[in-house]
N, CA, C, O and CB atoms as a CASP TS submission, in Angstrom:
PFRMAT TS
TARGET T0000
AUTHOR 0000-0000-0000
METHOD Language model
MODEL 1
PARENT N/A
ATOM      1  N   UNK     1      -3.899  66.878  30.581  1.00  0.00           N
ATOM      2  CA  UNK     1      -2.490  66.673  30.304  1.00  0.00           C
ATOM      3  C   UNK     1      -1.839  68.053  30.160  1.00  0.00           C
ATOM      4  O   UNK     1      -2.354  68.930  29.466  1.00  0.00           O
ATOM      5  CB  UNK     1      -2.282  65.798  29.012  1.00  0.00           C
ATOM      6  N   UNK     2      -0.720  68.219  30.819  1.00  0.00           N
ATOM      7  CA  UNK     2      -0.058  69.522  30.785  1.00  0.00           C
ATOM      8  C   UNK     2       0.624  69.755  29.434  1.00  0.00           C
ATOM      9  O   UNK     2       0.836  68.828  28.652  1.00  0.00           O
ATOM     10  CB  UNK     2       0.971  69.628  31.923  1.00  0.00           C
ATOM     11  N   UNK     3       0.954  71.008  29.192  1.00  0.00           N
ATOM     12  CA  UNK     3       1.606  71.327  27.926  1.00  0.00           C
ATOM     13  C   UNK     3       3.009  70.729  27.864  1.00  0.00           C
ATOM     14  O   UNK     3       3.493  70.403  26.780  1.00  0.00           O
ATOM     15  CB  UNK     3       1.671  72.842  27.727  1.00  0.00           C
ATOM     16  N   UNK     4       3.663  70.584  29.009  1.00  0.00           N
ATOM     17  CA  UNK     4       4.989  69.957  29.027  1.00  0.00           C
ATOM     18  C   UNK     4       4.889  68.490  28.624  1.00  0.00           C
ATOM     19  O   UNK     4       5.711  68.002  27.849  1.00  0.00           O
ATOM     20  CB  UNK     4       5.633  70.083  30.425  1.00  0.00           C
ATOM     21  N   UNK     5       3.897  67.794  29.139  1.00  0.00           N
ATOM     22  CA  UNK     5       3.709  66.392  28.776  1.00  0.00           C
ATOM     23  C   UNK     5       3.396  66.250  27.294  1.00  0.00           C
ATOM     24  O   UNK     5       3.887  65.330  26.639  1.00  0.00           O
ATOM     25  CB  UNK     5       2.590  65.768  29.611  1.00  0.00           C
ATOM     26  N   UNK     6       2.586  67.150  26.766  1.00  0.00           N
ATOM     27  CA  UNK     6       2.279  67.096  25.333  1.00  0.00           C
ATOM     28  C   UNK     6       3.513  67.372  24.488  1.00  0.00           C
ATOM     29  O   UNK     6       3.704  66.740  23.449  1.00  0.00           O
ATOM     30  CB  UNK     6       1.180  68.099  24.985  1.00  0.00           C
ATOM     31  N   UNK     7       4.355  68.307  24.920  1.00  0.00           N
ATOM     32  CA  UNK     7       5.586  68.606  24.181  1.00  0.00           C
ATOM     33  C   UNK     7       6.528  67.405  24.199  1.00  0.00           C
ATOM     34  O   UNK     7       7.140  67.078  23.183  1.00  0.00           O
ATOM     35  CB  UNK     7       6.290  69.844  24.777  1.00  0.00           C
ATOM     36  N   UNK     8       6.644  66.753  25.344  1.00  0.00           N
ATOM     37  CA  UNK     8       7.505  65.567  25.448  1.00  0.00           C
ATOM     38  C   UNK     8       6.958  64.448  24.572  1.00  0.00           C
ATOM     39  O   UNK     8       7.725  63.749  23.911  1.00  0.00           O
ATOM     40  CB  UNK     8       7.615  65.091  26.920  1.00  0.00           C
ATOM     41  N   UNK     9       5.654  64.274  24.561  1.00  0.00           N
ATOM     42  CA  UNK     9       5.034  63.246  23.723  1.00  0.00           C
ATOM     43  C   UNK     9       5.275  63.534  22.238  1.00  0.00           C
ATOM     44  O   UNK     9       5.578  62.623  21.467  1.00  0.00           O
ATOM     45  CB  UNK     9       3.522  63.160  24.010  1.00  0.00           C
ATOM     46  N   UNK    10       5.141  64.783  21.848  1.00  0.00           N
ATOM     47  CA  UNK    10       5.392  65.163  20.463  1.00  0.00           C
ATOM     48  C   UNK    10       6.840  64.899  20.073  1.00  0.00           C
ATOM     49  O   UNK    10       7.107  64.373  18.992  1.00  0.00           O
ATOM     50  CB  UNK    10       5.052  66.632  20.246  1.00  0.00           C
ATOM     51  N   UNK    11       7.773  65.259  20.944  1.00  0.00           N
ATOM     52  CA  UNK    11       9.187  65.000  20.661  1.00  0.00           C
ATOM     53  C   UNK    11       9.474  63.514  20.575  1.00  0.00           C
ATOM     54  O   UNK    11      10.253  63.078  19.728  1.00  0.00           O
ATOM     55  CB  UNK    11      10.068  65.634  21.727  1.00  0.00           C
ATOM     56  N   UNK    12       8.852  62.733  21.443  1.00  0.00           N
ATOM     57  CA  UNK    12       9.040  61.279  21.410  1.00  0.00           C
ATOM     58  C   UNK    12       8.542  60.700  20.094  1.00  0.00           C
ATOM     59  O   UNK    12       9.196  59.837  19.508  1.00  0.00           O
ATOM     60  CB  UNK    12       8.313  60.612  22.588  1.00  0.00           C
ATOM     61  N   UNK    13       7.400  61.164  19.630  1.00  0.00           N
ATOM     62  CA  UNK    13       6.858  60.690  18.352  1.00  0.00           C
ATOM     63  C   UNK    13       7.785  61.087  17.205  1.00  0.00           C
ATOM     64  O   UNK    13       8.064  60.277  16.321  1.00  0.00           O
ATOM     65  CB  UNK    13       5.437  61.258  18.116  1.00  0.00           C
ATOM     66  N   UNK    14       8.262  62.333  17.218  1.00  0.00           N
ATOM     67  CA  UNK    14       9.149  62.784  16.146  1.00  0.00           C
ATOM     68  C   UNK    14      10.459  62.004  16.121  1.00  0.00           C
ATOM     69  O   UNK    14      10.935  61.630  15.049  1.00  0.00           O
ATOM     70  CB  UNK    14       9.438  64.269  16.298  1.00  0.00           C
ATOM     71  N   UNK    15      11.040  61.758  17.276  1.00  0.00           N
ATOM     72  CA  UNK    15      12.296  61.002  17.334  1.00  0.00           C
ATOM     73  C   UNK    15      12.067  59.575  16.865  1.00  0.00           C
ATOM     74  O   UNK    15      12.907  59.017  16.158  1.00  0.00           O
ATOM     75  CB  UNK    15      12.878  61.008  18.765  1.00  0.00           C
ATOM     76  N   UNK    16      10.950  58.978  17.245  1.00  0.00           N
ATOM     77  CA  UNK    16      10.641  57.617  16.805  1.00  0.00           C
ATOM     78  C   UNK    16      10.490  57.562  15.283  1.00  0.00           C
ATOM     79  O   UNK    16      10.981  56.635  14.639  1.00  0.00           O
ATOM     80  CB  UNK    16       9.355  57.109  17.488  1.00  0.00           C
ATOM     81  N   UNK    17       9.809  58.558  14.716  1.00  0.00           N
ATOM     82  CA  UNK    17       9.671  58.595  13.262  1.00  0.00           C
ATOM     83  C   UNK    17      11.016  58.791  12.570  1.00  0.00           C
ATOM     84  O   UNK    17      11.274  58.186  11.530  1.00  0.00           O
ATOM     85  CB  UNK    17       8.714  59.705  12.855  1.00  0.00           C
ATOM     86  N   UNK    18      11.875  59.636  13.146  1.00  0.00           N
ATOM     87  CA  UNK    18      13.207  59.826  12.569  1.00  0.00           C
ATOM     88  C   UNK    18      14.021  58.534  12.627  1.00  0.00           C
ATOM     89  O   UNK    18      14.705  58.188  11.664  1.00  0.00           O
ATOM     90  CB  UNK    18      13.951  60.950  13.302  1.00  0.00           C
ATOM     91  N   UNK    19      13.950  57.825  13.746  1.00  0.00           N
ATOM     92  CA  UNK    19      14.674  56.561  13.854  1.00  0.00           C
ATOM     93  C   UNK    19      14.140  55.541  12.853  1.00  0.00           C
ATOM     94  O   UNK    19      14.916  54.844  12.198  1.00  0.00           O
ATOM     95  CB  UNK    19      14.572  56.005  15.280  1.00  0.00           C
ATOM     96  N   UNK    20      12.829  55.455  12.734  1.00  0.00           N
ATOM     97  CA  UNK    20      12.239  54.505  11.788  1.00  0.00           C
ATOM     98  C   UNK    20      12.633  54.869  10.354  1.00  0.00           C
ATOM     99  O   UNK    20      12.947  53.990   9.551  1.00  0.00           O
ATOM    100  CB  UNK    20      10.697  54.480  11.933  1.00  0.00           C
ATOM    101  N   UNK    21      12.616  56.157  10.039  1.00  0.00           N
ATOM    102  CA  UNK    21      13.028  56.589   8.707  1.00  0.00           C
ATOM    103  C   UNK    21      14.486  56.291   8.435  1.00  0.00           C
ATOM    104  O   UNK    21      14.845  55.874   7.334  1.00  0.00           O
ATOM    105  CB  UNK    21      12.775  58.061   8.537  1.00  0.00           C
ATOM    106  N   UNK    22      15.331  56.504   9.441  1.00  0.00           N
ATOM    107  CA  UNK    22      16.761  56.213   9.298  1.00  0.00           C
ATOM    108  C   UNK    22      17.024  54.736   9.091  1.00  0.00           C
ATOM    109  O   UNK    22      17.848  54.349   8.262  1.00  0.00           O
ATOM    110  CB  UNK    22      17.518  56.696  10.514  1.00  0.00           C
ATOM    111  N   UNK    23      16.319  53.915   9.849  1.00  0.00           N
ATOM    112  CA  UNK    23      16.489  52.462   9.691  1.00  0.00           C
ATOM    113  C   UNK    23      15.983  52.025   8.321  1.00  0.00           C
ATOM    114  O   UNK    23      16.595  51.178   7.670  1.00  0.00           O
ATOM    115  CB  UNK    23      15.739  51.690  10.815  1.00  0.00           C
ATOM    116  N   UNK    24      14.865  52.603   7.882  1.00  0.00           N
ATOM    117  CA  UNK    24      14.348  52.276   6.556  1.00  0.00           C
ATOM    118  C   UNK    24      15.303  52.689   5.452  1.00  0.00           C
ATOM    119  O   UNK    24      15.481  51.964   4.473  1.00  0.00           O
ATOM    120  CB  UNK    24      13.009  52.938   6.342  1.00  0.00           C
ATOM    121  N   UNK    25      15.915  53.848   5.608  1.00  0.00           N
ATOM    122  CA  UNK    25      16.880  54.326   4.611  1.00  0.00           C
ATOM    123  C   UNK    25      18.088  53.401   4.540  1.00  0.00           C
ATOM    124  O   UNK    25      18.534  53.029   3.455  1.00  0.00           O
ATOM    125  CB  UNK    25      17.332  55.760   4.939  1.00  0.00           C
ATOM    126  N   UNK    26      18.612  53.032   5.708  1.00  0.00           N
ATOM    127  CA  UNK    26      19.794  52.174   5.744  1.00  0.00           C
ATOM    128  C   UNK    26      19.459  50.777   5.226  1.00  0.00           C
ATOM    129  O   UNK    26      20.301  50.124   4.611  1.00  0.00           O
ATOM    130  CB  UNK    26      20.359  52.092   7.174  1.00  0.00           C
ATOM    131  N   UNK    27      18.244  50.324   5.472  1.00  0.00           N
ATOM    132  CA  UNK    27      17.850  48.985   5.024  1.00  0.00           C
ATOM    133  C   UNK    27      17.794  48.883   3.501  1.00  0.00           C
ATOM    134  O   UNK    27      17.931  47.788   2.955  1.00  0.00           O
ATOM    135  CB  UNK    27      16.495  48.614   5.613  1.00  0.00           C
ATOM    136  N   UNK    28      17.594  50.002   2.808  1.00  0.00           N
ATOM    137  CA  UNK    28      17.516  49.972   1.352  1.00  0.00           C
ATOM    138  C   UNK    28      18.866  50.183   0.686  1.00  0.00           C
ATOM    139  O   UNK    28      18.949  50.316  -0.535  1.00  0.00           O
ATOM    140  CB  UNK    28      16.550  51.016   0.871  1.00  0.00           C
ATOM    141  N   UNK    29      19.913  50.213   1.482  1.00  0.00           N
ATOM    142  CA  UNK    29      21.269  50.283   0.925  1.00  0.00           C
ATOM    143  C   UNK    29      21.672  48.887   0.450  1.00  0.00           C
ATOM    144  O   UNK    29      20.835  47.985   0.452  1.00  0.00           O
ATOM    145  CB  UNK    29      22.295  50.833   1.985  1.00  0.00           C
ATOM    146  N   UNK    30      22.934  48.680   0.040  1.00  0.00           N
ATOM    147  CA  UNK    30      23.340  47.348  -0.432  1.00  0.00           C
ATOM    148  C   UNK    30      23.037  46.241   0.580  1.00  0.00           C
ATOM    149  O   UNK    30      23.132  46.468   1.786  1.00  0.00           O
ATOM    150  CB  UNK    30      24.825  47.346  -0.749  1.00  0.00           C
ATOM    151  N   UNK    31      22.675  45.058   0.109  1.00  0.00           N
ATOM    152  CA  UNK    31      22.241  43.962   0.984  1.00  0.00           C
ATOM    153  C   UNK    31      23.231  43.562   2.073  1.00  0.00           C
ATOM    154  O   UNK    31      22.821  43.000   3.089  1.00  0.00           O
ATOM    155  CB  UNK    31      21.950  42.775   0.159  1.00  0.00           C
ATOM    156  N   UNK    32      24.507  43.831   1.892  1.00  0.00           N
ATOM    157  CA  UNK    32      25.484  43.434   2.909  1.00  0.00           C
ATOM    158  C   UNK    32      25.233  44.157   4.229  1.00  0.00           C
ATOM    159  O   UNK    32      25.619  43.662   5.288  1.00  0.00           O
ATOM    160  CB  UNK    32      26.909  43.719   2.420  1.00  0.00           C
ATOM    161  N   UNK    33      24.590  45.321   4.176  1.00  0.00           N
ATOM    162  CA  UNK    33      24.351  46.090   5.395  1.00  0.00           C
ATOM    163  C   UNK    33      22.971  45.862   5.998  1.00  0.00           C
ATOM    164  O   UNK    33      22.719  46.288   7.125  1.00  0.00           O
ATOM    165  CB  UNK    33      24.530  47.547   5.112  1.00  0.00           C
ATOM    166  N   UNK    34      22.085  45.208   5.283  1.00  0.00           N
ATOM    167  CA  UNK    34      20.686  45.154   5.706  1.00  0.00           C
ATOM    168  C   UNK    34      20.506  44.431   7.035  1.00  0.00           C
ATOM    169  O   UNK    34      19.955  45.006   7.974  1.00  0.00           O
ATOM    170  CB  UNK    34      19.851  44.475   4.643  1.00  0.00           C
ATOM    171  N   UNK    35      20.953  43.197   7.135  1.00  0.00           N
ATOM    172  CA  UNK    35      20.651  42.404   8.324  1.00  0.00           C
ATOM    173  C   UNK    35      21.274  42.964   9.601  1.00  0.00           C
ATOM    174  O   UNK    35      20.547  43.149  10.577  1.00  0.00           O
ATOM    175  CB  UNK    35      21.120  40.993   8.119  1.00  0.00           C
ATOM    176  N   UNK    36      22.574  43.244   9.652  1.00  0.00           N
ATOM    177  CA  UNK    36      23.141  43.701  10.930  1.00  0.00           C
ATOM    178  C   UNK    36      22.606  45.055  11.371  1.00  0.00           C
ATOM    179  O   UNK    36      22.317  45.246  12.552  1.00  0.00           O
ATOM    180  CB  UNK    36      24.642  43.774  10.828  1.00  0.00           C
ATOM    181  N   UNK    37      22.470  45.995  10.445  1.00  0.00           N
ATOM    182  CA  UNK    37      22.040  47.340  10.844  1.00  0.00           C
ATOM    183  C   UNK    37      20.557  47.343  11.193  1.00  0.00           C
ATOM    184  O   UNK    37      20.149  48.014  12.142  1.00  0.00           O
ATOM    185  CB  UNK    37      22.326  48.358   9.719  1.00  0.00           C
ATOM    186  N   UNK    38      19.750  46.611  10.446  1.00  0.00           N
ATOM    187  CA  UNK    38      18.327  46.549  10.760  1.00  0.00           C
ATOM    188  C   UNK    38      18.116  45.883  12.111  1.00  0.00           C
ATOM    189  O   UNK    38      17.306  46.351  12.911  1.00  0.00           O
ATOM    190  CB  UNK    38      17.558  45.793   9.663  1.00  0.00           C
ATOM    191  N   UNK    39      18.829  44.808  12.371  1.00  0.00           N
ATOM    192  CA  UNK    39      18.701  44.118  13.651  1.00  0.00           C
ATOM    193  C   UNK    39      19.168  45.013  14.793  1.00  0.00           C
ATOM    194  O   UNK    39      18.539  45.049  15.850  1.00  0.00           O
ATOM    195  CB  UNK    39      19.502  42.809  13.640  1.00  0.00           C
ATOM    196  N   UNK    40      20.268  45.734  14.587  1.00  0.00           N
ATOM    197  CA  UNK    40      20.771  46.621  15.631  1.00  0.00           C
ATOM    198  C   UNK    40      19.797  47.772  15.865  1.00  0.00           C
ATOM    199  O   UNK    40      19.547  48.148  17.010  1.00  0.00           O
ATOM    200  CB  UNK    40      22.162  47.164  15.255  1.00  0.00           C
ATOM    201  N   UNK    41      19.252  48.328  14.799  1.00  0.00           N
ATOM    202  CA  UNK    41      18.284  49.414  14.938  1.00  0.00           C
ATOM    203  C   UNK    41      17.034  48.969  15.664  1.00  0.00           C
ATOM    204  O   UNK    41      16.521  49.684  16.525  1.00  0.00           O
ATOM    205  CB  UNK    41      17.914  49.962  13.581  1.00  0.00           C
ATOM    206  N   UNK    42      16.544  47.798  15.324  1.00  0.00           N
ATOM    207  CA  UNK    42      15.365  47.274  16.006  1.00  0.00           C
ATOM    208  C   UNK    42      15.667  46.982  17.471  1.00  0.00           C
ATOM    209  O   UNK    42      14.809  47.179  18.331  1.00  0.00           O
ATOM    210  CB  UNK    42      14.863  46.007  15.309  1.00  0.00           C
ATOM    211  N   UNK    43      16.880  46.513  17.764  1.00  0.00           N
ATOM    212  CA  UNK    43      17.256  46.247  19.155  1.00  0.00           C
ATOM    213  C   UNK    43      17.277  47.535  19.961  1.00  0.00           C
ATOM    214  O   UNK    43      16.848  47.554  21.114  1.00  0.00           O
ATOM    215  CB  UNK    43      18.627  45.560  19.225  1.00  0.00           C
ATOM    216  N   UNK    44      17.772  48.607  19.365  1.00  0.00           N
ATOM    217  CA  UNK    44      17.795  49.900  20.056  1.00  0.00           C
ATOM    218  C   UNK    44      16.376  50.390  20.321  1.00  0.00           C
ATOM    219  O   UNK    44      16.081  50.865  21.418  1.00  0.00           O
ATOM    220  CB  UNK    44      18.572  50.944  19.230  1.00  0.00           C
ATOM    221  N   UNK    45      15.505  50.280  19.341  1.00  0.00           N
ATOM    222  CA  UNK    45      14.124  50.723  19.520  1.00  0.00           C
ATOM    223  C   UNK    45      13.421  49.893  20.587  1.00  0.00           C
ATOM    224  O   UNK    45      12.714  50.445  21.431  1.00  0.00           O
ATOM    225  CB  UNK    45      13.358  50.637  18.195  1.00  0.00           C
ATOM    226  N   UNK    46      13.605  48.587  20.561  1.00  0.00           N
ATOM    227  CA  UNK    46      12.982  47.716  21.559  1.00  0.00           C
ATOM    228  C   UNK    46      13.518  48.035  22.952  1.00  0.00           C
ATOM    229  O   UNK    46      12.761  48.038  23.922  1.00  0.00           O
ATOM    230  CB  UNK    46      13.230  46.232  21.216  1.00  0.00           C
ATOM    231  N   UNK    47      14.818  48.302  23.056  1.00  0.00           N
ATOM    232  CA  UNK    47      15.391  48.647  24.352  1.00  0.00           C
ATOM    233  C   UNK    47      14.813  49.961  24.884  1.00  0.00           C
ATOM    234  O   UNK    47      14.500  50.072  26.069  1.00  0.00           O
ATOM    235  CB  UNK    47      16.914  48.746  24.246  1.00  0.00           C
ATOM    236  N   UNK    48      14.674  50.946  24.007  1.00  0.00           N
ATOM    237  CA  UNK    48      14.095  52.229  24.425  1.00  0.00           C
ATOM    238  C   UNK    48      12.644  52.062  24.857  1.00  0.00           C
ATOM    239  O   UNK    48      12.222  52.621  25.870  1.00  0.00           O
ATOM    240  CB  UNK    48      14.187  53.256  23.287  1.00  0.00           C
ATOM    241  N   UNK    49      11.893  51.302  24.097  1.00  0.00           N
ATOM    242  CA  UNK    49      10.499  51.072  24.469  1.00  0.00           C
ATOM    243  C   UNK    49      10.399  50.283  25.774  1.00  0.00           C
ATOM    244  O   UNK    49       9.504  50.527  26.583  1.00  0.00           O
ATOM    245  CB  UNK    49       9.766  50.329  23.347  1.00  0.00           C
ATOM    246  N   UNK    50      11.313  49.345  25.976  1.00  0.00           N
ATOM    247  CA  UNK    50      11.327  48.596  27.231  1.00  0.00           C
ATOM    248  C   UNK    50      11.622  49.484  28.422  1.00  0.00           C
ATOM    249  O   UNK    50      11.011  49.341  29.482  1.00  0.00           O
ATOM    250  CB  UNK    50      12.343  47.485  27.163  1.00  0.00           C
ATOM    251  N   UNK    51      12.567  50.409  28.246  1.00  0.00           N
ATOM    252  CA  UNK    51      12.863  51.345  29.329  1.00  0.00           C
ATOM    253  C   UNK    51      11.670  52.243  29.627  1.00  0.00           C
ATOM    254  O   UNK    51      11.378  52.525  30.789  1.00  0.00           O
ATOM    255  CB  UNK    51      14.080  52.195  28.977  1.00  0.00           C
ATOM    256  N   UNK    52      10.984  52.691  28.591  1.00  0.00           N
ATOM    257  CA  UNK    52       9.806  53.525  28.808  1.00  0.00           C
ATOM    258  C   UNK    52       8.681  52.744  29.482  1.00  0.00           C
ATOM    259  O   UNK    52       7.979  53.276  30.343  1.00  0.00           O
ATOM    260  CB  UNK    52       9.319  54.100  27.484  1.00  0.00           C
ATOM    261  N   UNK    53       8.514  51.501  29.096  1.00  0.00           N
ATOM    262  CA  UNK    53       7.436  50.681  29.673  1.00  0.00           C
ATOM    263  C   UNK    53       7.745  50.317  31.120  1.00  0.00           C
ATOM    264  O   UNK    53       6.824  50.123  31.913  1.00  0.00           O
ATOM    265  CB  UNK    53       7.226  49.400  28.842  1.00  0.00           C
ATOM    266  N   UNK    54       9.016  50.222  31.475  1.00  0.00           N
ATOM    267  CA  UNK    54       9.378  49.845  32.834  1.00  0.00           C
ATOM    268  C   UNK    54       9.135  50.975  33.830  1.00  0.00           C
ATOM    269  O   UNK    54       9.044  50.738  35.034  1.00  0.00           O
ATOM    270  CB  UNK    54      10.828  49.422  32.882  1.00  0.00           C
ATOM    271  N   UNK    55       9.033  52.181  33.334  1.00  0.00           N
ATOM    272  CA  UNK    55       8.805  53.326  34.230  1.00  0.00           C
ATOM    273  C   UNK    55       7.422  53.300  34.664  1.00  0.00           C
ATOM    274  O   UNK    55       6.997  54.168  35.426  1.00  0.00           O
ATOM    275  CB  UNK    55       9.120  54.655  33.579  1.00  0.00           C
TER
END
């Protein structure tokens, strides 16, 4: 595996962790925000993973 591929993989992992952390942070805010933002965040992650899997 080339160093460019490893760098891209590392960045992908870091961005995924940041997104998961952000969704977790927002989910622990007042309950009125939990369902819509968590569902929207999960939809974005699933869409990104779907695009990656389709390649």
